[in-house]
PABASE-170914 format. One record per atom (N, C-alpha, C, O): residue in one letter; x negated, y, z. Coordinates in steps of 0.05 Angstrom, whole numbers, padded with zeros to 5 digits, always signed. Layout:
// PABASE-170914
aXYZ...
// end
This chain:
// PABASE-170914
e+01857-01995-00057e+01840-02015-00037e+01811-02014-00040e+01801-02023-00061k+01800-02006-00024k+01766-01992-00029k+01756-02025-00034k+01756-02041-00015l+01747-02036-00068l+01723-02052-00067l+01712-02060-00040l+01699-02045-00025e+01718-02082-00037e+01701-02103-00010e+01669-02109-00012e+01659-02123+00005d+01646-02092-00040d+01625-02109-00038d+01616-02074-00048d+01592-02076-00055f+01622-02053-00051f+01627-02034-00065f+01603-02015-00034f+01613-02000-00017p+01576-02021-00034p+01556-02018-00025p+01542-01989-00016p+01522-01986-00002w+01569-01956-00035w+01564-01928-00019w+01576-01921-00010w+01599-01930-00014a+01572-01903+00009a+01591-01875+00010a+01587-01847+00012a+01565-01839+00004n+01600-01834+00020n+01591-01805+00020n+01577-01807+00047n+01589-01815+00067p+01537-01796+00046p+01523-01790+00071p+01538-01760+00080p+01540-01752+00104f+01547-01749+00061f+01542-01715+00080f+01561-01712+00089f+01583-01720+00081g+01553-01692+00118g+01578-01691+00140g+01577-01709+00156g+01591-01707+00176t+01557-01736+00152t+01558-01755+00176t+01535-01757+00190t+01511-01756+00185p+01550-01760+00215p+01522-01767+00240p+01499-01776+00236p+01487-01773+00257e+01483-01786+00218e+01471-01794+00209e+01451-01769+00199e+01428-01762+00204l+01468-01762+00186l+01444-01735+00171l+01443-01724+00176l+01435-01704+00163k+01449-01724+00207k+01438-01705+00227k+01427-01701+00226k+01423-01680+00213q+01401-01716+00239q+01379-01725+00248q+01357-01716+00219q+01333-01720+00221f+01367-01707+00197f+01349-01707+00181f+01348-01673+00157f+01364-01670+00139d+01332-01659+00161d+01344-01631+00143d+01329-01642+00113d+01307-01653+00111a+01345-01635+00096a+01344-01625+00052a+01324-01619+00062a+01321-01603+00080a+01297-01637+00046a+01273-01619+00031a+01282-01620+00009a+01265-01613-00007c+01302-01627+00000c+01306-01609-00022c+01334-01623-00034c+01338-01646-00029d+01360-01602-00055d+01378-01601-00055d+01377-01610-00085d+01354-01610-00094a+01399-01617-00104a+01401-01619-00131a+01436-01620-00130a+01452-01633-00115t+01441-01603-00151t+01474-01611-00149t+01475-01609-00182t+01462-01591-00194k+01491-01626-00195k+01501-01615-00234k+01534-01625-00230k+01545-01640-00214t+01541-01613-00250t+01583-01619-00263t+01573-01616-00293t+01560-01599-00304f+01590-01649-00303f+01581-01662-00323f+01612-01663-00334f+01629-01671-00319p+01617-01656-00358p+01649-01658-00379p+01659-01696-00382p+01646-01712-00395a+01668-01697-00376a+01673-01724-00390a+01702-01721-00391a+01709-01698-00390a+01725-01738-00393a+01747-01760-00402a+01746-01778-00395a+01731-01797-00399e+01772-01775-00379e+01783-01796-00356e+01812-01806-00379e+01830-01797-00393f+01793-01841-00367f+01822-01855-00379f+01837-01865-00362f+01838-01853-00341q+01851-01887-00364q+01848-01913-00345q+01860-01937-00372q+01866-01936-00396l+01859-01956-00352l+01861-01985-00371l+01874-01988-00390l+01865-02003-00408h+01904-01976-00393h+01928-01982-00402h+01921-01951-00427h+01940-01945-00443d+01897-01937-00427d+01896-01925-00442d+01877-01941-00478d+01873-01930-00500l+01871-01972-00465l+01857-01972-00488l+01867-01983-00511l+01853-01981-00531s+01892-01995-00512s+01918-01984-00536s+01920-01965-00547s+01925-01964-00571t+01914-01941-00531t+01921-01912-00542t+01913-01907-00561t+01897-01926-00564p+01908-01886-00590p+01886-01878-00605p+01880-01846-00596p+01897-01829-00591e+01851-01843-00595e+01841-01822-00592e+01866-01795-00601e+01883-01796-00619p+01861-01776-00584p+01846-01762-00562p+01848-01785-00532p+01829-01796-00521l+01883-01787-00526l+01887-01781-00513l+01883-01830-00492l+01892-01840-00471g+01867-01840-00516g+01871-01861-00514g+01836-01873-00521g+01816-01860-00528l+01839-01895-00518l+01811-01909-00516l+01804-01937-00549l+01783-01949-00554l+01834-01937-00562l+01835-01960-00578l+01812-01964-00600l+01804-01986-00609p+01805-01946-00606p+01766-01953-00621p+01753-01973-00611p+01745-01994-00621y+01752-01962-00582y+01736-01974-00575y+01748-02006-00557y+01734-02020-00542n+01786-02010-00564n+01789-02036-00544n+01782-02060-00541n+01778-02068-00518e+01776-02077-00563e+01763-02098-00563e+01732-02105-00542e+01724-02115-00521v+01727-02091-00567v+01695-02079-00546v+01691-02083-00512v+01679-02099-00498l+01705-02064-00509l+01699-02061-00480l+01720-02086-00462l+01718-02097-00440k+01739-02087-00481k+01737-02118-00465k+01731-02145-00458k+01740-02163-00445g+01698-02134-00483g+01682-02160-00476g+01662-02148-00463g+01647-02165-00454f+01653-02122-00457f+01636-02116-00449f+01636-02114-00412f+01616-02115-00399f+01660-02111-00404f+01663-02102-00386f+01671-02126-00361f+01673-02125-00337g+01677-02159-00392g+01689-02174-00373g+01675-02194-00366g+01681-02215-00354g+01650-02184-00376g+01633-02195-00359g+01621-02191-00319g+01608-02204-00303r+01631-02171-00320r+01621-02159-00293r+01641-02152-00270r+01660-02140-00279p+01644-02154-00243p+01668-02141-00225p+01675-02106-00224p+01659-02091-00214y+01694-02099-00232y+01699-02068-00237y+01678-02051-00218y+01673-02062-00196p+01667-02033-00222p+01644-02024-00210p+01658-02006-00192p+01644-02000-00172g+01697-01988-00194g+01703-01978-00179g+01708-01949-00185g+01700-01936-00205a+01717-01944-00174a+01737-01911-00176a+01714-01889-00165a+01690-01894-00159w+01723-01870-00163w+01698-01852-00141w+01692-01863-00120w+01670-01875-00119s+01702-01863-00106s+01696-01866-00083s+01698-01906-00075s+01706-01916-00054g+01690-01916-00093g+01688-01943-00096g+01724-01967-00092g+01730-01991-00091i+01742-01935-00090i+01762-01954-00106i+01787-01970-00126i+01793-01962-00149d+01798-01991-00113d+01799-02005-00147d+01829-02001-00147d+01839-02007-00125a+01846-01994-00166a+01865-01987-00160a+01888-02009-00176a+01913-02007-00181h+01863-02037-00185h+01876-02054-00205h+01897-02055-00228h+01911-02036-00235g+01897-02079-00236g+01903-02078-00266g+01910-02053-00272g+01908-02038-00252y+01922-02038-00301y+01912-02014-00315y+01915-01990-00309y+01920-01970-00324e+01911-01992-00285e+01907-01954-00269e+01874-01964-00254e+01871-01960-00230r+01858-01973-00265r+01836-01977-00265r+01819-01955-00282r+01817-01956-00307i+01809-01939-00268i+01791-01909-00284i+01767-01920-00299i+01755-01940-00290l+01759-01905-00328l+01747-01910-00354l+01729-01877-00348l+01736-01865-00328l+01715-01868-00360l+01704-01853-00360l+01686-01846-00387l+01666-01860-00393k+01694-01821-00402k+01683-01831-00429k+01665-01793-00432k+01676-01772-00424m+01634-01796-00447m+01630-01786-00446m+01607-01779-00475m+01595-01795-00489e+01606-01755-00475e+01587-01751-00509e+01559-01773-00492e+01562-01777-00468y+01540-01783-00504y+01512-01792-00493y+01499-01765-00496y+01490-01756-00474a+01498-01752-00512a+01478-01734-00510a+01479-01706-00482a+01463-01689-00476q+01507-01714-00470q+01503-01690-00449q+01506-01710-00415q+01511-01706-00391v+01500-01731-00432v+01484-01755-00411v+01457-01743-00402v+01441-01740-00420p+01448-01736-00375p+01414-01735-00376p+01400-01753-00396p+01406-01774-00408r+01372-01734-00396r+01363-01753-00413r+01346-01790-00395r+01341-01813-00402k+01342-01776-00375k+01334-01803-00353k+01357-01831-00341k+01352-01853-00332v+01386-01813-00346v+01405-01833-00342v+01411-01852-00380v+01424-01872-00385r+01394-01832-00400r+01399-01846-00419r+01382-01875-00415r+01394-01896-00417e+01349-01873-00408e+01325-01883-00407e+01334-01909-00395e+01334-01932-00405w+01344-01898-00362w+01353-01928-00346w+01377-01939-00362w+01385-01961-00354i+01389-01929-00379i+01414-01953-00391i+01403-01964-00422i+01418-01977-00436e+01383-01959-00427e+01379-01972-00447e+01360-01990-00430e+01365-02014-00424e+01343-01980-00424e+01328-02002-00402e+01337-02026-00392e+01330-02049-00397q+01359-02014-00371q+01366-02047-00364q+01383-02063-00376q+01389-02085-00367e+01394-02052-00404e+01405-02064-00439e+01382-02085-00437e+01379-02107-00427r+01368-02068-00452r+01339-02086-00463r+01332-02103-00439r+01337-02126-00447t+01323-02104-00415t+01313-02125-00396t+01328-02137-00390t+01317-02159-00388e+01357-02139-00382e+01379-02152-00371e+01378-02143-00345e+01384-02159-00327g+01374-02125-00340g+01370-02107-00316g+01401-02106-00289g+01424-02104-00299p+01400-02108-00264p+01422-02103-00257p+01441-02087-00267p+01464-02096-00266g+01438-02067-00276g+01450-02043-00291g+01466-02052-00305g+01489-02046-00299k+01463-02068-00325k+01470-02086-00344k+01491-02087-00343k+01499-02090-00320g+01517-02086-00367g+01540-02077-00373g+01553-02064-00353g+01576-02071-00348l+01539-02041-00338l+01549-02013-00329l+01565-01988-00340l+01579-01970-00330f+01555-01995-00368f+01551-01962-00386f+01554-01974-00416f+01533-01983-00424a+01576-01979-00436a+01575-01989-00454a+01575-01949-00475a+01587-01928-00471v+01555-01957-00496v+01539-01938-00509v+01549-01952-00544v+01546-01975-00552f+01560-01931-00556f+01581-01934-00583f+01569-01912-00599f+01562-01890-00591d+01568-01921-00618d+01561-01905-00641d+01584-01896-00646d+01599-01915-00651t+01598-01873-00650t+01626-01854-00655t+01630-01859-00681t+01615-01856-00700p+01662-01868-00681p+01674-01880-00701p+01683-01859-00712p+01692-01839-00700g+01680-01863-00743g+01703-01839-00759g+01728-01839-00744g+01734-01846-00721k+01741-01829-00764k+01768-01823-00757k+01790-01854-00776k+01789-01858-00800a+01808-01869-00755a+01823-01883-00768a+01795-01911-00754a+01800-01935-00749e+01775-01902-00752e+01755-01934-00756e+01761-01949-00734e+01773-01936-00716t+01753-01979-00729t+01754-01986-00705t+01725-02005-00701t+01714-02022-00715v+01717-01993-00670v+01687-02003-00673v+01690-02031-00669v+01710-02043-00662e+01658-02043-00676e+01654-02077-00675e+01638-02076-00658e+01641-02098-00647s+01628-02070-00652s+01603-02070-00637s+01589-02055-00603s+01599-02037-00589l+01574-02064-00602l+01558-02031-00583l+01544-02021-00604l+01544-02031-00627a+01527-01995-00593a+01509-01993-00604a+01478-02005-00608a+01475-02018-00587d+01465-02006-00616d+01438-02022-00616d+01414-02003-00602d+01399-01990-00617l+01412-02002-00577l+01398-01999-00564l+01364-02000-00567l+01348-01982-00564v+01362-02015-00571v+01325-02032-00590v+01316-02010-00609v+01328-02005-00629g+01292-01998-00599g+01282-01976-00626g+01262-01955-00608g+01258-01952-00584y+01253-01942-00633y+01228-01932-00621y+01245-01895-00618y+01235-01878-00603d+01265-01889-00632d+01274-01862-00648d+01304-01854-00634d+01319-01839-00648l+01315-01865-00606l+01342-01871-00594l+01357-01840-00593l+01381-01835-00596r+01331-01818-00586r+01344-01796-00574r+01361-01779-00604r+01379-01763-00601s+01346-01790-00638s+01353-01782-00658s+01382-01781-00659s+01392-01762-00671l+01399-01799-00647l+01420-01813-00643l+01436-01813-00629l+01458-01825-00632d+01427-01796-00601d+01446-01778-00588d+01478-01775-00593d+01498-01786-00585g+01466-01751-00614g+01490-01729-00611g+01514-01756-00630g+01538-01752-00634k+01505-01770-00634k+01532-01790-00653k+01539-01807-00638k+01547-01825-00651r+01541-01813-00607r+01539-01830-00596r+01556-01824-00564r+01551-01805-00549v+01571-01840-00561v+01583-01837-00534v+01589-01862-00519v+01595-01885-00525v+01585-01847-00492v+01585-01871-00469v+01605-01867-00447v+01610-01848-00433i+01619-01894-00450i+01641-01909-00425i+01638-01923-00410i+01631-01947-00413f+01648-01907-00383f+01641-01916-00348f+01656-01917-00337f+01676-01903-00338a+01646-01947-00313a+01679-01931-00290a+01649-01909-00276a+01625-01906-00280p+01675-01898-00255p+01666-01884-00243p+01640-01888-00220p+01620-01876-00214g+01651-01909-00212g+01632-01933-00191g+01606-01918-00201g+01595-01899-00190a+01598-01935-00229a+01580-01935-00239a+01556-01916-00241a+01533-01922-00245v+01568-01889-00237v+01542-01873-00228v+01523-01872-00211v+01500-01866-00217y+01533-01881-00182y+01520-01889-00155y+01502-01908-00153y+01493-01913-00131e+01489-01927-00182e+01484-01928-00176e+01446-01925-00195e+01425-01938-00199n+01459-01899-00201n+01428-01882-00214n+01434-01855-00201n+01422-01834-00203l+01447-01860-00193l+01457-01827-00185l+01445-01792-00180l+01458-01772-00177p+01416-01797-00181p+01406-01779-00173p+01382-01777-00204p+01371-01756-00211l+01381-01805-00218l+01370-01792-00242l+01392-01775-00252l+01378-01756-00261w+01428-01765-00257w+01449-01739-00266w+01420-01713-00258w+01410-01698-00275v+01416-01714-00241v+01402-01685-00222v+01387-01678-00231v+01383-01656-00242a+01366-01705-00226a+01334-01703-00227a+01320-01667-00244a+01306-01649-00237e+01335-01674-00267e+01322-01655-00291e+01326-01631-00276e+01347-01623-00269d+01300-01617-00272d+01303-01577-00262d+01316-01576-00246d+01336-01562-00247s+01306-01594-00220s+01303-01598-00192s+01278-01584-00190s+01262-01576-00207e+01278-01582-00165e+01252-01583-00147e+01247-01604-00141e+01223-01605-00136c+01256-01624-00139c+01233-01645-00129c+01251-01664-00162c+01272-01675-00161e+01243-01663-00173e+01255-01680-00197e+01221-01714-00206e+01211-01728-00224d+01220-01710-00185d+01188-01733-00182d+01206-01749-00166d+01215-01770-00176a+01213-01739-00136a+01229-01761-00124a+01258-01758-00137a+01278-01773-00135l+01258-01750-00141l+01303-01759-00149l+01302-01775-00171l+01323-01785-00179s+01271-01779-00186s+01276-01789-00208s+01267-01826-00195s+01272-01848-00206d+01249-01821-00165d+01248-01854-00169d+01269-01870-00157d+01273-01866-00133l+01278-01880-00163l+01307-01903-00156l+01306-01914-00125l+01322-01914-00106t+01268-01926-00133t+01265-01934-00106t+01264-01929-00074t+01257-01944-00056s+01275-01895-00072s+01282-01879-00050s+01302-01887-00041s+01304-01893-00017y+01326-01889-00062y+01347-01881-00071y+01367-01906-00046y+01359-01929-00043s+01388-01899-00033s+01390-01916-00024s+01429-01901-00011s+01440-01879-00013p+01439-01931+00004p+01465-01927+00025p+01448-01909+00059p+01467-01898+00071k+01437-01906+00066k+01428-01903+00083k+01401-01876+00085k+01378-01875+00076p+01414-01860+00099p+01389-01842+00099p+01370-01854+00114p+01376-01872+00130v+01342-01844+00110v+01319-01851+00122v+01295-01822+00118v+01294-01807+00099d+01285-01823+00132d+01253-01800+00128d+01247-01802+00105d+01237-01824+00102g+01248-01786+00083g+01236-01790+00058g+01251-01798+00039g+01242-01795+00016g+01280-01811+00045g+01296-01828+00018g+01306-01809+00010g+01298-01787+00018v+01328-01808-00010v+01345-01797-00022v+01372-01818-00025v+01373-01843-00028v+01404-01790-00021v+01421-01798-00009v+01439-01781-00036v+01431-01758-00041g+01460-01792-00051g+01485-01764-00059g+01499-01792-00062g+01492-01815-00057w+01535-01773-00078w+01543-01767-00070w+01566-01755-00103w+01555-01739-00119t+01590-01764-00109t+01606-01740-00121t+01621-01732-00104t+01636-01744-00088t+01616-01707-00107t+01621-01676-00088t+01656-01664-00105t+01665-01646-00091n+01669-01668-00122n+01685-01653-00132n+01698-01663-00159n+01686-01650-00176y+01713-01676-00171y+01726-01700-00188y+01754-01691-00200y+01766-01702-00219p+01761-01675-00190p+01793-01670-00201p+01805-01682-00220p+01801-01673-00242a+01822-01700-00218a+01843-01717-00247a+01860-01701-00269a+01879-01687-00260p+01856-01702-00293p+01865-01686-00310p+01889-01692-00300p+01894-01708-00282a+01904-01680-00312a+01946-01670-00310a+01952-01691-00334a+01957-01679-00355r+01951-01722-00336r+01955-01740-00344r+01989-01740-00362r+01996-01747-00385k+02003-01730-00340k+02030-01734-00360k+02038-01702-00379k+02059-01699-00391q+02015-01681-00376q+02021-01670-00399q+02007-01668-00417q+02007-01650-00434g+01987-01697-00415g+01966-01706-00434g+01939-01696-00432g+01926-01694-00453q+01930-01691-00417q+01894-01679-00414q+01876-01704-00407q+01890-01719-00393r+01861-01710-00410r+01841-01723-00405r+01814-01717-00409r+01794-01732-00412e+01818-01685-00407e+01784-01675-00402e+01783-01671-00372e+01803-01661-00362m+01764-01676-00360m+01763-01669-00331m+01723-01658-00321m+01702-01662-00333k+01727-01650-00305k+01696-01657-00308k+01686-01664-00268k+01702-01659-00251f+01665-01672-00264f+01661-01696-00240f+01634-01669-00227f+01631-01649-00242t+01622-01669-00210t+01597-01661-00189t+01586-01679-00178t+01597-01690-00159l+01560-01685-00188l+01544-01698-00164l+01514-01684-00146l+01498-01667-00156k+01513-01691-00128k+01489-01682-00107k+01486-01698-00097k+01500-01716-00089a+01449-01689-00095a+01434-01709-00093a+01411-01694-00066a+01404-01671-00070q+01404-01706-00045q+01383-01690-00029q+01358-01713-00033q+01359-01735-00044v+01335-01699-00020v+01314-01714-00018v+01311-01709+00011v+01304-01686+00013l+01314-01723+00039l+01309-01729+00063l+01282-01718+00078l+01259-01724+00072k+01293-01697+00101k+01256-01710+00115k+01276-01702+00142k+01293-01685+00144a+01261-01727+00164a+01271-01721+00195a+01256-01699+00195a+01237-01690+00182k+01281-01688+00228k+01278-01658+00240k+01258-01667+00261k+01248-01651+00277
// end
């Protein structure tokens, strides 16, 4: 079922969007591994066992953000994604770090960890306070619910787009199409073949800067 308070919806193809042209359009695809909550007790690469205890505490402080369309499967079928932190766009990494440092509204959505060694168990989140965090990106991972991406979706596709500045300004981003506003959605997210032992997948994000016709 869909989360009652999930504010986001697919704006593309809706009657409301026909009142606007796309002043700019940006799409990007990202690699990730997709897990379910019952994978928390399974060793890597099929599970998230090294992160189990810390994740329970991290995500226990706020409601589940939802899967791709705001769906909540409840219980152990809730979805989590894991990405190499360096493969997350820099603007998104900086947003995550700022939210955690400042207790912003996005705090608790993205769990960043130093990558554990083989057979190691993670005991804490990564330290996101520092002057040279970028040098550590290649040794970190981030775990999050798919629904978390809607909180900062334009940042995922902003870099190297024709409208990087507009997409980088989240004050223009909302679920409702308006002149000069930014809308976005996930356009593709094929699930891995879990029964065949697969966890790897890719998801595609799209954002548009709108202009009234």
